[in-house]
Every structure is written in structure tokens, then in C-alpha cells.
C-alpha positions as CSV (number, residue, x, y, z in Angstrom):
1,M,-15.0,-11.0,0.5
2,T,-12.5,-9.3,2.8
3,F,-8.9,-8.5,2.0
4,Q,-6.3,-9.2,4.6
5,A,-3.7,-6.7,5.3
6,I,-0.1,-7.8,5.9
7,T,0.6,-6.3,9.3
8,S,3.1,-6.9,12.1
9,G,2.5,-6.6,15.8
10,P,4.8,-6.4,18.8
11,S,7.7,-8.8,19.0
12,T,7.1,-12.1,20.7
13,N,10.8,-12.7,21.3
14,P,11.5,-11.8,25.0
15,T,15.1,-10.8,24.2
16,V,14.0,-8.2,21.7
17,R,12.9,-4.9,23.1
18,D,10.5,-2.9,21.0
19,D,10.2,0.6,22.5
20,L,7.0,1.4,20.6
21,W,5.2,-1.5,22.3
22,T,6.9,-1.7,25.7
23,R,7.1,2.0,26.6
24,S,5.2,2.5,29.8
25,T,3.4,5.7,30.9
26,V,2.8,4.5,34.4
27,G,4.3,7.1,36.9
28,A,4.9,9.6,34.2
29,P,3.8,13.2,35.1
30,P,0.5,14.2,33.5
31,M,0.8,16.4,30.5
32,S,-1.2,19.6,30.4
33,L,-3.6,20.3,27.6
34,A,-1.4,23.3,26.5
35,G,1.6,21.0,26.4
36,T,-0.2,18.4,24.3
37,L,-1.4,21.1,21.9
38,Q,2.0,22.6,21.6
39,G,3.6,19.2,20.9
40,S,0.9,18.5,18.2
41,M,1.5,21.9,16.6
42,I,5.2,21.3,16.5
43,A,4.7,17.9,14.8
44,V,2.4,19.4,12.2
45,L,4.8,22.3,11.5
46,R,7.7,19.8,11.0
47,R,5.6,17.8,8.6
48,I,4.6,20.9,6.6
49,R,8.3,22.0,6.5
50,T,9.4,18.6,5.3
51,F,6.6,18.5,2.7
52,T,7.4,22.0,1.3
53,S,11.1,21.0,1.0
54,L,10.1,18.2,-1.4
55,P,10.5,18.7,-5.2
56,W,7.3,19.6,-7.0
57,R,7.2,16.2,-8.6
58,D,7.0,14.5,-5.2
59,R,4.4,16.9,-3.9
60,L,2.1,16.2,-7.0
61,A,2.7,12.4,-6.6
62,W,1.7,12.7,-2.9
63,A,-1.5,14.6,-3.8
64,E,-2.4,12.2,-6.6
65,S,-1.7,9.0,-4.5
66,T,-3.6,10.4,-1.5
67,A,-6.7,11.4,-3.5
68,L,-6.8,8.0,-5.4
69,F,-6.1,5.9,-2.3
70,W,-9.0,7.5,-0.4
71,W,-11.3,7.5,-3.4
72,F,-10.9,3.8,-3.9
73,T,-11.0,3.1,-0.1
74,V,-14.5,4.7,0.0
75,A,-15.7,3.5,-3.4
76,L,-14.9,-0.2,-2.6
77,K,-17.2,0.1,0.4
78,L,-20.1,1.6,-1.6
79,V,-19.8,0.3,-5.2
80,P,-20.0,-3.4,-6.2
81,F,-16.6,-4.8,-7.1
82,R,-17.7,-5.8,-10.7
83,R,-17.8,-2.1,-11.6
84,F,-14.0,-2.1,-11.3
85,K,-13.5,-4.9,-13.8
86,R,-12.8,-2.5,-16.7
87,L,-10.0,-0.8,-14.6
88,L,-8.4,-4.2,-14.0
89,G,-7.9,-5.0,-17.6
90,P,-7.7,-8.4,-19.3
91,A,-7.1,-11.5,-17.2
92,G,-4.0,-13.5,-18.0
93,D,-1.9,-16.4,-16.7
94,K,-1.6,-16.5,-12.9
95,D,1.7,-14.8,-12.1
96,S,4.0,-15.2,-9.1
97,P,6.7,-12.5,-9.4
98,W,8.6,-13.6,-6.2
99,E,9.7,-16.7,-8.1
100,R,11.9,-14.6,-10.4
101,E,14.6,-12.1,-9.9
102,P,13.7,-8.5,-11.1
103,K,15.5,-7.4,-14.2
104,G,17.3,-4.3,-13.0
105,P,15.9,-1.5,-10.8
106,P,12.4,-0.2,-11.3
107,P,11.9,3.1,-13.2
108,D,11.8,6.2,-11.1
109,D,8.1,6.7,-11.8
110,A,7.2,3.2,-10.5
111,R,9.3,3.8,-7.4
112,V,7.5,7.0,-6.7
113,V,4.1,5.3,-7.0
114,S,5.2,2.6,-4.7
115,L,6.7,4.9,-2.1
116,W,3.8,7.3,-1.7
117,L,1.1,4.6,-1.7
118,R,2.9,2.6,0.9
119,R,3.5,5.7,3.1
120,I,-0.2,6.8,2.9
121,A,-1.6,3.3,3.6
122,R,0.8,2.2,6.3
123,K,-1.5,3.1,9.2
124,H,-4.6,1.7,7.6
125,E,-5.4,-2.0,7.7
126,D,-7.2,-4.0,4.9
127,T,-6.5,-1.5,2.2
128,C,-4.4,-3.7,-0.2
129,L,-7.1,-3.6,-2.9
130,A,-7.4,0.2,-2.7
131,Q,-3.6,0.5,-2.9
132,A,-3.5,-1.8,-6.0
133,L,-6.3,0.0,-7.8
134,A,-4.8,3.5,-7.0
135,G,-1.4,2.2,-8.2
136,R,-2.9,0.9,-11.4
137,V,-4.4,4.3,-12.2
138,M,-1.1,6.0,-11.4
139,M,0.9,3.6,-13.5
140,R,-1.5,4.0,-16.4
141,R,-1.1,7.8,-16.3
142,R,2.7,7.3,-16.5
143,R,2.3,4.9,-19.5
144,L,3.9,2.0,-17.5
145,A,2.8,-1.6,-17.6
146,S,1.4,-3.1,-14.4
147,T,-0.1,-6.3,-13.1
148,V,-2.8,-6.6,-10.4
149,S,-2.8,-10.0,-8.7
150,F,-5.2,-11.6,-6.3
151,G,-4.3,-14.3,-3.8
152,A,-6.0,-16.4,-1.1
153,R,-4.9,-18.4,1.9
154,E,-6.5,-20.2,4.8
155,G,-6.5,-18.1,7.9
156,A,-5.9,-19.3,11.5
157,D,-9.6,-19.6,12.1
158,G,-10.2,-21.6,8.9
159,D,-11.7,-18.7,6.9
160,L,-10.3,-17.7,3.6
161,E,-8.2,-14.5,3.6
162,F,-7.7,-12.5,0.3
163,H,-4.9,-10.2,-0.7
164,A,-4.2,-7.9,-3.7
165,W,-0.9,-6.5,-4.9
166,L,0.5,-4.5,-7.8
167,V,3.6,-5.5,-9.8
168,H,5.8,-3.8,-12.4
169,D,8.5,-5.9,-14.2
170,D,8.6,-8.4,-11.2
171,W,8.9,-5.5,-8.7
172,V,6.1,-5.7,-6.1
173,L,5.0,-2.0,-5.8
174,T,2.1,-2.4,-3.3
175,G,0.8,-5.2,-1.1
176,G,4.3,-6.6,-0.4
177,G,5.0,-8.7,2.6
178,A,4.2,-12.4,3.1
179,L,3.1,-12.9,-0.5
180,R,4.5,-16.4,-0.6
181,C,1.8,-17.5,1.8
182,F,-0.9,-16.7,-0.8
183,S,-1.9,-18.8,-3.7
184,V,-2.5,-16.7,-6.8
185,I,-6.1,-17.0,-8.0
186,A,-6.2,-14.3,-10.7
187,T,-3.9,-11.9,-12.5
188,F,-4.9,-8.9,-14.6
189,Y,-2.5,-7.1,-17.0
190,D,-2.3,-3.6,-18.3
191,D,0.2,-2.1,-20.7
192,P,-0.8,1.4,-21.8
193,G,2.6,1.8,-23.6
194,R,1.6,-0.6,-26.3
195,H,-1.2,1.6,-27.5
196,R,0.9,4.7,-28.2
């Protein structure tokens, strides 16, 4: 079973210029090793400065989401998926949140969970399930309800593609994108706030 990431590639529209994909290095002067290292160091220092300027709450959320995302990314390759059934919670009716309008903005805590998990995972393909499980743990720690849904669709080569996403009050926190292309095959609910 493989989970398909929702990714986008270069634009196929010839009138749209995407500098990221069309930039050419042909004819550019070769960069020295010292220049490359200096550029890398400047980029790292900028990121450190940006990170240290964040409030402590965001720094902790970044550390939490990074640790959980990579833990689940590795664990899902080594541990049978059935071991995660307890984390998923009870199964319920198949849910399609995109068919409804969200009721008001999401809570700040849910927004922070979504923001950091999407930022950490944006350069890594096929990590939708790791994002959803990491988000489930983060939402549970914040005593917020969440729903993990699994969907399937037929790929271009005829094989089934699977996807997972995390929802809170009809807001898709992780795994957003072309969700309407997927048929929901299972939904798992968790509401830690009920057990206070």
C-alpha cells in the first residue's frame, strides 16, 4: 500500500513563466567552492535568525512537529500499519469535509499544527500518512478533536493510489490539495475533550 502525495510540477501552459523551472545556468560563470559555502552559510544564518525571532510557542510547535513527523515517517517504514490502529481511534461514518463550509475560523492551536506540519513536509513526497498521524498526536495533546480520513483513486497507470488527511471541524489541516479526486474509504474520529 503506497500513499500518493499531492504535488505540483512545472507549468504546462507556455504563456506562464515559472522561474523556478525555467531558469537556465548555461553560460553562467562557475561559482567557486568558497562562494558556494559562503552562500550556504548566509542562508543558514538567516534561517536561524528567523527562527530565534519566533515566539516560544512557535518554536516549541516546530520542534514537536519536526520530531513527530520524522518519527512517523521512519516508523511507518519499519512497523506494520496495524500497530497504529489504536492511535487512529474508533472508525465512523465516511466523511467528506469539502462538501461542507467550515463553521468559522479554526482555533489557533489547530492552525499552528497545520502550519508547521505543512512547512516541514513540503519538500518530502508520499508523507501524507506521517503528517496525519503526527497531527493526530499534536491535536490530542491540545485536547482538540480531529478526524483522520483515508481515500483512494485510480492512478494514470490503473493502479490504486491512496491518500490520508487530517481534519478539524471541516478544516483540512494536512493532506489538502486535490481531495475531491479521492473516494473516502475510512474515517477515524478522536475527541479527547470529551473525556475531561
